[in-house]
N, C-alpha and C positions, 0 to 999 in steps of 0.2 A: 315501291321498293325503291331502296337508295341506289343511287348510280353507281356502277362497278368503278373501283378505283384499283388499276392495275400496278400502281407503284408498289415497290417492295417495303416502303416505309409508311405506308398509309393504313386506315382502318381495315382494310379487306386482310392486309397481313396479319394484323392482331387476330381478326376474326378466324383466319385459317388456324391458327395455332389453338385457340380457344375451343374450337369445335372439332379439333381432332384431324382436320384435312391435312395439316402439315405433317411431314413424315410418317404418313399412314401406312397401314398394311394393304398392300394391292392384291388384287384378284390375279391368280396365275392358273392358266389350263394345266391340268395334271399331265406331267411327263415323267416317265420312270427314271430314276437315278442314273441307270446304265445308259439309257438313251441320251440322258442330257450331258452326260460326261463325254459320249461320243461326239455330240453336235458341239460342245465347246473347246473340243480339241484343236489347238492352234497349229497353223502350218505357215512356214515362209512362201511356199511355192506359189499359191494363186495371187498373193499380194505383189511378190517380186515380179512376176508376169504382167500383172496389170498395171504396175507402176512403171515398168519399162515401156509399155505401150503408150501409157498416159504421158510420161516425161519425153519420150523420144518423139512421139506426135507433135507435142507442144513445142519442142525445139525445131523439128522440120517445118511446121507452119509458120513459126517466127523467122526462121531463115528465109524461107520463101517470100513471106511478106515484106521483109527488109530488102531482099534482092529486087522485088518488083516496085517498091516504093519510088516515086509517089503515083506511080500509074494505077489506073482504076483496076487493073488485074490484081493488084495486092489486096482488094477488099475482101474477096472470099477467104484467103488465108487468114487476115486478121480476124474475121468472123469466127472461123473454126479455132484459131488460137484463142480468141476471147472466150469461148465456151470452156475449152480444156483449162484456162487460167481462173475465169471467174465464176465458174459452175462445178466443174469437176473437182476443183479445189475445195468445194464445200462439203462433198461426202468425204474426201480423203482426210480433211481437217477432223470430221465427225468420227469416222471409223478409227483413225489412228489415236484420236483423243481417248476413245474407250480402250486402247490398247490390245484390241483384238485383231486388227488387219493381218499383222505379222506375228510369228512366234517370237522372233528376236526383238528385244526391247529397244535397242538403239535404232532399227529400222522404223518401228513405230514413231520413235521420237524425231527422227530426221524428216520423215514425210509429214508428220504434224508441224514441225516447225516451217517447212516450205509451204505448206497449204495454209497455214495460219496467216502468213505473210501475204499470199496472193488474195486471200478473203478479207484481209485488213481486220483481223480478230486477234487481238493481244492473246497469245497462246496461254499465258497464265491466267488472266481474267476469264477468258471463255471455257477453260478447262473446268473452273469451278462453277461457272454459270451453267454449264451443260450437266454437271453433276446434280445441281439443284432441279434443272429442267427434268431429270428422271427420277428424282426423289419426288417431286410435287408437279407432275405433269399437268399443265393447264389448270392448276389451282390459282385463283385470283388473289393476287397479292404475295404470291410465293414464286411463281415461275417467271424467271427474267426473260425468258424466249417464246412468249406468247406473241405471235405475229398478227393473227387477225382477232382484234378485240371486238367487242360488243358495245354500241353499234359499230360495225366496220367502217373504217376510214378508206373508201374505195379510191381516192385520189393518191393516197399514200402508197396503197398496194399497187396501183398502176405504175407509179413512178418508180418503185423498187424493181419493175421489171428491167429497168435501165440502171438500177443501183443508185439513183441519184440522192435519196435520202439516207440510205444506208452508208453510203460513202462519206456524205456530209458528217454524219453522226460519228463514223470510224474515225475520221480525220480529227474532229474536235475531241473524241477520247483520247486519241493518240497524243495530241498536242498537251492536252491536259495532264495525262499520265506522265509524259516526259518532263513536265514542270514540276512533278513530284506530288501530284494532287490525285488521290484515290476518292472516288465520289462516294457519297453516303450510301447509295444502293450497291455499289461494288463491295463496300465494306460489310454489307449484310451476307455475303457469301464467299468472298475472298478472305481466307485466314490473314492474320496480321502478319505472320512471317513470311507469307508469300508475295506480299504488297511491294517490297523493293524490287522483286524479280520483274514484276509488271512495269514497273518504272523503267528499269534498266532497258528491257526489250523495247519500250516505246522510244526511248532515246536512240537506240541503234536504229529502228525504223525511221524516225525523223531524219537522221543522218544519210539514209539510203535515198530518201525521198528529195532531201535537199541536193544530193549529188545528180540525181536524175533532173531535177530543175536546172542545175549548173549546166548538165550536158545539153538541155533543150536551149538554153539561152546561148551557149558556146556555138552549137550547130546552126542556130537559127530555124530549129525544126521542132515540131510537136512529136517526131518519131520516138524520142526516149520515153515519153509519156504513153504512147501507144503500145509500148512494150512492158513497161513498169507502171502499175496503177491504172491506167486507163481501161485495161481489159475487165477490171472489177466492175467498171460501168457498162460497157457494150457486150460483155459476155455474161452478165448477171441472169439474163431471162430464163435460161433453163432451170437454174437452181431455186429461182423464185417461182416458176410454173410447178415444179415438182414439190418444193417445200410447202406450198400453201395447203397442199393436198394432204399434208400429214395430219392436220388437226382442224382445218378450216370448217367452220360451221357445225362442229360436233359439240359435245357436252363439255360444260365446265365444272369443276368443284366435285368431281366424282373420282372414286379409286378403282376404276375398272377400266383398262385400256381398250376394251372392246368398244366402249361408249365414247371415248375421246380421241381414238387414233384410227387411222383409214389405211388399209391394205388395197394398193392398186396394180392391176397387171400393166406391164409397160413393154413397149419394144426393146430388143437388144441393146440398141444404141443408147437410149436413155437409161436403161439399167446399167450400162458400163459407165456412163457419166455419173450416175447416182449411186453407184455401188451397193444395188439391191435394197436401198433404204425405202423402196416402194413396198416393201414387207414390213410396215411400219407398226402394225398391232404386234407383230411377232417380235420386232426389235425391242419395243417397249417392255413387252411382258419379260423377255430374256435377253437383257443388253449385253450380256457377255458372250453370246453366240456369235462367231465371226461372219461377215457380210456373205462369204462365199457359201455357207452352209444354211443361210436363211430360207432359200426355196425349200430345202429338204424339211426344216422345221415347219413351214407353211403346210407342207403335205401332211405332216404328222399331225398339227393341231387344227386344221381348218374346219374339222367337224364342230369345234366349240366356238368359232368366230363368225362375225357376220360375213355374207358373202362379199368378196373382193369387188371393187369396181373394175369393170372390164377392160378399161383403157383410161388414158389421160383425160380424153375427152367425155368419157362417161362420168369421171369423177367431177369434172367441172359442171357437167350437166346437173349433177347433184348439188354441188356446192354453192355456184353462184346464185341461184334461186334463194338459198338459205341467207346468203349475205343480204341480198335485196329485201327479204322479209325482216332481218333483223334491223334494218334501217327505220322500220315502223314499230316492230315489236322485239325489244332488246332481249327479252327472256326467251326467244324462239331458238331451237336448236334441232338437229337431225338426229333423231333416236334410231340408233342401228337396230335392225331387226336380227335376231339369232335363229339359226337353223334348228329344227326339232331335236337334234342330236346334242345341242349345246346345254351347259348347265345355265340356269337361268341368272340373271342380275341378282346380286345380293339385295336382301330386303330394303336396305336404306336407300336404294336408288329407284324403287318403285314409284316414289312420289314425284320423279322429275318427268314420267311419261307424259302426263298430260300438258305440259308446256309445249311439247313438240306437235301436240295435236291441236293446239289453238287455232 
């Protein structure tokens, strides 16, 4: 079997189009029109409450860390600040990018811009990247957001718990975009009329980071970078920990989210940081359902879904052995088992089961 090419301009991209995997029709659990309308109803209240808590705590931790700097007492506050900046920003970028967190559009847009900056993700490029991710979820050659490829690069995944490679690539992309260059892969999903916006935002961000660097030089301290930019490194661990569970070790090139996505029960703190994205099968099936009603959606359709992992640790106990096995057997993946009450996988997926049993 030919080695997988995850690039968006390679042979697997063409193959996905030719075989009908690109922009395919996906399986959805049956939910009545009335129930879905109620689930999709948007509200400002929950997101306003959670955003006040998020931004308020972020500011408080930052102020405490600055006040105590450079003593060791500042470290716990920097660590907490880092998670709210470099991990909670990931889920806020995600949900506000869908436009579902708030009912009011400008609120979604405002939080989306803030979170895009903290995560160092160009808000134009990544809006279109994520749209493609939902259209062609874990389709090789089409999905630009596949994190754990086969065979998995375990060193890269480990380094990203500290944001090291992600931030390096983000800086390279930002500088390249600021110079007016849109990559060949970006051009495959960012419409031409949107590309000047990506360039303009990149230039604004370069100016902000230049000002941060100037402040660091002027004060002779790394403190400015511990507040701006740095938290994307030391606060990344939580969003990487939870993000790997979304699709890691599961099937590629299928059009049933029950096969390629994972729902994991999590503690309340992680759910707040993650904004309920632990209900990931549900989110991919029905991406326009707001984060605050995903638990209700889960209860309604769980009879048709694989059993959720019972905790983050349980998810890793399943996923890590799969990664290790993929180092030797690239075609291996975890096949999710459905409950007796579920509709079976569509016929075209039956031929993938033997790979998981090798």
